[in-house]
C-alpha positions in Angstrom: 0.0 0.0 0.0 2.8 2.4 0.8 4.6 1.6 -2.5 1.4 2.4 -4.4 1.1 5.6 -2.4 4.7 6.4 -3.2 4.1 5.9 -7.0 1.1 8.2 -6.8 3.2 10.8 -4.9 6.0 10.6 -7.5 3.7 11.0 -10.5 1.1 13.4 -9.2 2.8 15.6 -6.6 2.5 19.2 -7.8 5.9 20.1 -6.3 7.6 17.3 -8.3 6.0 18.4 -11.5 6.9 22.0 -10.9 10.4 21.2 -9.8 11.4 19.0 -12.7 9.3 18.2 -15.7 12.1 16.3 -17.2 12.4 14.2 -14.0 8.7 13.4 -14.2 9.1 12.3 -17.8 12.0 10.1 -16.8 9.9 8.7 -14.0 7.0 8.0 -16.2 9.2 6.3 -18.8 10.8 4.1 -16.1 7.3 3.1 -14.8 6.2 2.2 -18.4 9.4 0.2 -19.0 9.1 -1.7 -15.8 5.4 -2.6 -16.5 6.3 -3.7 -20.0 9.2 -5.8 -18.9 7.2 -7.4 -16.1 4.3 -8.1 -18.5 6.6 -9.8 -21.0 8.1 -11.9 -18.2 4.7 -12.9 -17.0 3.4 -14.0 -20.4 6.6 -15.9 -21.1 6.4 -17.7 -17.8 2.8 -18.7 -18.4 3.8 -19.9 -21.9 6.4 -22.2 -20.5 4.0 -23.5 -17.8 1.5 -24.5 -20.5 0.9 -28.3 -20.7 3.1 -30.1 -23.1 2.2 -33.3 -25.1 4.1 -36.3 -23.8 5.5 -39.2 -25.7 7.1 -42.4 -24.7 9.4 -42.4 -21.8 13.0 -43.5 -22.3 15.5 -44.2 -19.6 13.3 -42.5 -17.0 13.4 -39.2 -18.9 10.5 -37.6 -20.6 11.0 -37.0 -24.3 8.0 -34.7 -24.7 8.2 -31.8 -27.0 6.1 -28.6 -27.3 4.7 -27.1 -30.5 7.4 -25.3 -32.5 10.2 -26.8 -30.3 12.0 -30.0 -30.5 14.7 -31.7 -28.7 15.0 -33.8 -25.5 13.4 -32.7 -22.3 14.8 -33.5 -18.9 13.0 -35.0 -16.0 12.6 -31.4 -14.7 10.3 -30.8 -17.7 12.4 -28.6 -19.8 15.4 -28.8 -22.2 18.6 -26.9 -21.5 17.6 -24.3 -24.1 14.2 -23.8 -22.5 15.7 -23.6 -19.0 18.2 -21.0 -20.2 15.4 -19.0 -21.9 13.3 -19.1 -18.8 16.2 -17.9 -16.7 16.7 -15.0 -19.1 13.0 -14.1 -18.9 13.0 -14.2 -15.1 16.1 -12.0 -15.0 14.3 -9.5 -17.3 11.2 -9.5 -15.2 13.3 -9.1 -12.1 15.0 -6.0 -13.7 11.6 -4.5 -14.3 10.6 -5.2 -10.7 13.8 -3.5 -9.5 13.1 -0.4 -11.7 9.5 -0.2 -10.5 10.7 -0.6 -6.9 13.2 2.1 -7.3 10.7 4.5 -8.6 8.1 3.8 -5.9 10.8 4.0 -3.2 11.7 7.4 -4.4 8.1 8.4 -4.3 7.6 7.0 -0.8 10.6 8.9 0.6 9.6 12.1 -1.1 6.0 11.7 0.2 7.2 11.2 3.8 9.4 14.3 3.6 6.6 16.4 2.2 4.0 15.2 4.7 6.3 16.1 7.5 6.7 19.7 6.3 3.7 20.5 4.1 0.8 18.0 4.6 -1.3 19.5 1.8 1.3 18.4 -0.8 0.2 14.8 -0.2 -3.0 15.6 -2.1 -1.0 16.7 -5.2 -1.0 20.4 -4.4 1.8 22.5 -2.9 0.9 24.3 0.3 1.8 28.0 0.6 4.8 27.3 2.8 6.5 25.5 -0.1 7.3 28.6 -2.1 10.0 31.1 -2.3 9.8 33.2 -5.5 12.3 36.1 -5.6 13.1 38.5 -8.4 16.2 40.5 -8.7 16.6 43.2 -11.3 19.7 45.2 -12.0 19.6 47.9 -14.7 21.7 50.9 -15.7 18.5 53.0 -16.1 17.3 55.2 -13.3 13.7 54.3 -12.5 13.1 57.5 -10.6 9.9 58.0 -8.7 8.3 55.1 -10.7 10.6 52.5 -9.1 8.1 51.4 -6.4 5.3 51.1 -9.0 7.7 48.9 -11.1 8.5 46.7 -8.1 4.9 46.2 -7.2 3.9 45.4 -10.7 6.9 43.0 -10.9 5.8 41.3 -7.7 2.3 40.6 -9.2 3.9 39.3 -12.4 6.0 36.8 -10.5 3.0 35.6 -8.5 0.8 35.3 -11.6 3.4 33.6 -13.9 4.7 31.1 -11.2 1.3 30.5 -9.7 2.6 31.5 -6.2 1.0 33.6 -3.4 2.2 37.1 -3.7 2.5 37.2 0.1 5.7 35.2 -0.4 7.1 37.1 -3.4 10.3 39.2 -2.9 11.5 41.8 -5.3 14.8 43.6 -5.3 15.6 46.3 -7.9 19.0 48.0 -8.3 18.7 50.8 -10.8 21.3 53.3 -12.0 24.0 50.6 -11.9 27.2 50.5 -14.0 26.2 47.9 -16.5 27.0 47.1 -20.1 25.4 44.7 -22.6 27.2 43.7 -25.8 29.9 46.2 -25.1 27.5 49.1 -24.9 26.1 51.1 -22.0 22.8 51.6 -23.7 19.8 50.8 -21.5 19.9 47.1 -20.5 19.1 44.9 -17.5 20.1 41.7 -15.8 17.4 39.7 -14.0 17.4 36.7 -11.8 14.5 34.6 -10.6 14.7 32.1 -7.7 11.9 29.7 -6.8 11.2 26.4 -5.2 9.5 24.7 -8.2 7.4 26.3 -10.9 10.5 26.8 -13.0 9.7 25.5 -16.4 9.6 26.6 -20.1 6.0 27.9 -20.0 6.4 29.8 -16.7 9.8 31.2 -17.6 8.7 32.4 -21.0 5.6 34.1 -19.5 7.6 35.9 -16.7 10.3 36.9 -19.2 7.6 38.6 -21.3 6.1 40.3 -18.3 9.5 41.7 -17.0 10.5 42.8 -20.5 7.2 44.7 -20.9 7.7 46.4 -17.6 11.2 47.4 -18.4 10.2 48.6 -21.9 8.4 51.5 -20.2 11.9 52.7 -19.2 13.3 52.3 -22.8 15.0 49.0 -22.1 14.6 46.9 -25.2 13.8 43.2 -24.7 16.9 42.1 -26.6 19.1 43.8 -24.0 17.6 41.9 -21.1 18.7 38.7 -19.6 16.4 36.8 -17.2 18.1 33.8 -15.5 15.9 31.2 -13.7 17.0 29.0 -10.8 15.0 26.1 -9.3 16.1 25.7 -5.7 15.8 22.6 -3.5 13.7 23.1 -0.4 16.6 22.4 1.9 18.6 25.2 0.3 16.1 27.9 1.1 15.8 29.3 4.6 12.8 31.1 6.0 11.3 31.8 9.4 14.3 30.5 11.3 14.4 27.2 9.4 14.5 25.8 5.8 11.5 24.8 3.8 12.6 21.2 4.2 12.4 21.5 8.0 
């Protein structure tokens, strides 16, 4: 039951999905491979266990054959070739079981960790204490008295694009900095986004567009803006006197 729960946690946990889509795809592929291998092994085993027509006994050994196969059969009920094939099939099925077990064990461990820190994640959704979106913007443009409006708009953009509560969003803007882009000191900006999960192609693209649109109001062209995204492990983010992992 716990293995089944672990598999469900690994494949449906919202945090897992947000943290690594590629990892989820690898996990799904491993699960499908394990199931396929075990199914092949089961069918092959049933095939070898099917009744075989018997012929005369000679020297205490059965000389029965099975359709499509010939050759002597030992008292154990199989020829050396059949025994070797069965051993290979069993090894294949065992490999599939090991892959399935590894995937489920990972899910069980992850589920235990999440349940100890954010119980609502067990239901496939990340609780509010499992987030830490931060946006850092450095630009050589002076934002003047519109700086705070820019920061507030950027905060809302982060919350919207990453699907995070704005109450946990932090924004830092350093304007009027010594900064060049492509060897030129024309308006430009360097941005950095840190988050526990929700870092993926769709979200990154959406937030890049939002930040670029906000900076365009200060004559910063989108092709002179870099936005770097970092997906942080829970244990590497501290908050309220502890980390998000505990």
